[in-house]
C-alpha positions, 0 to 999 in steps of 0.5 A: 131730296126735298119733297115735291110740291104742287105749288111753290109760292115765293114771297109771303107778304100780302099777295103771297100769303093770300095765294098760299091760303087760296091754294091750300084751301083747294087742296094743293100741296103748297110750299111758301118761302119768305126771306124775312119772318112772318108779318115783317116790316121790310117790304110793302105790307106794314104800317097799320092801315091801308085805304080801301075804296070802290070809286076807283080813280085809277081805272073803272076796270078795277071795280069788279075786283074790288067788289070781290075783295070786299067779300073776301075780306069779310070772309077772312074776318069771320074765319079768323076773328081778326079785325081787318076792315073798317068802313068809316067812309072816305072822301076824294078831294080836289079840283073838279077836273083832278084825277082824284075827283074826276076819275073817282066819279067816272068809276062810280058812274060806270058801275053805279056805285053809291056816292055823293058829290060835296062842295067845299062848304059841305065837306067842312060842315060834315067833316070839321077836321077837313078844310078844302079850299073854295072851288074844291069838291069831293066825292064821298063814298060811305063804303070806303075805309081802311084795312089793317095790313099786318092783321090781313097777312097774319090771318092769311098765313094762319089759314094757309097753315091750317090748310096744310101749307108748309111755310118757311121763313128766313129762307130767301130764294136765290134762284129759280128755274123753269124746267124744260118741256113744262116739267115743273120748276126748281127753286134754290135757297141757301137751305135746300133746292125744291121742286114743284109743278108750279111756281107763283112769284110775289116778290114785292120790291124784289121783282127787279132781281127775281123777275129780271127776265120778265122784261118789265121796267120796274121802279122801286120807290121809297115811301114814308108814312107819318103819324101826328098828334092833332092839336086838341087831341084825336077825339075829332079824328076817331073813325066815327067822325073822320073819314079816310081821304085822298086830296089832290091839290091844284099842282097834282100833288096827292096826300092821303090819310086816316082816322086815329084808328088806335086811340089816344096817343097813337095819332093820325096817319098821313102820307104823300102818294108818289113822292119818294126816291128811287131805291132798291131793297138793299139801298132804301134809306129807312131813316126819316129826316127832319126836312121830310117831316116838315114837308109832310106837315106843311102839306097836311096843314093846308087841308087839316087845320089841326095838323100837324100838331105834334109829330109822333113817328114816321116809317118807310115802306116801298112801292114797286111801280110799273111804267103805267102804274097798273099791276102785273098779274099773269102767267109768265110770258116766257114760262107760261106752263109753269110760272105765275107772277104778281108784282108791280102793284104801284102803291095801290095794290093792298086793297086787292090782296084776297082777290089777287090770291084767288086769281093766282090760285086759279092761274096756277092750278087751271091756267086761267081765271074768270076774273077780269085781268086783261089790264094786267098782262105784262106784254103791254110793258115789254121792251122791244129788246125783251120781247125779241130775246129768247126767254132766260131760265129765270130768277136772280143770278 
């Protein structure tokens, strides 16, 4: 029989690696299980960069978590010596009443965050790579920037291992079950059956299978990241000159992009936000097609005159969306004594990774957290049938 752990962490991507690190740092006996290798490219925590920002258009309720995440990212860099966060500034662009602009301004004002409002002419003057249309405006945030997801996951796995966590890769979970009477959990893999007092599930795009009894209608969405070599080269796109940006056009279509973060030859990354086909991890098309590259190039050229230039590469990843696009972070409603879940990050979760790890460690070890997580309760999303039905043992079948 395998040893009994205090906590098993299912999934070691961004959120799971953060949970394993935080739990091990608190002295828990931790087992981490991951279906792929460390820092893999099959889920949602890859692609070289993720935007981070504090003037959060999705909801002001996220801002306290962002402020804590910034602190924890700094700690992660100091502890491991890895490059993770670069605060090159960011602009949220679009019509004044767009969600991107108006929502960002609302959060900035609610939390008294430093920011500037710029008209189209001022954006073009300060950031010549950008050419917003007359009538468009931007919120500029100096503390915005980008994170390196692969370095983040590697750093957290490093610290989890140093803290004594037992991390197993290439070992997918086939089934989990909460034992009766709150007596712990049992987790099945092709290699073994493990027991622990607590289970933390960070399944990413595998949420529909591994959390089938949660009652949340997750949708997995294929996303594409593109890299282009700008006309005239990447010199104007270095982080000292070119900010991260999110641009929403008059039709509500959003794109986002980055500086050329890895020097000449690596290009500038740009992507649509929420323009992907519904898929599963097993059916996702990982081939990027010419019409998809053309669509991205055409939209980017409307804002960035020196793009698309030359297409360099494209990579797919997956979003796992909830119906309201807010996260699920909570004790499992059907197994509240022993199971904690973190999922449905809906394409905007990576910037929260270290604070989510802190929250998950709180919930698994004490049953509660001082962080504001009321917005993320799964009960808000439960279908009538799921809410009325008795809870199942849990997990994939």
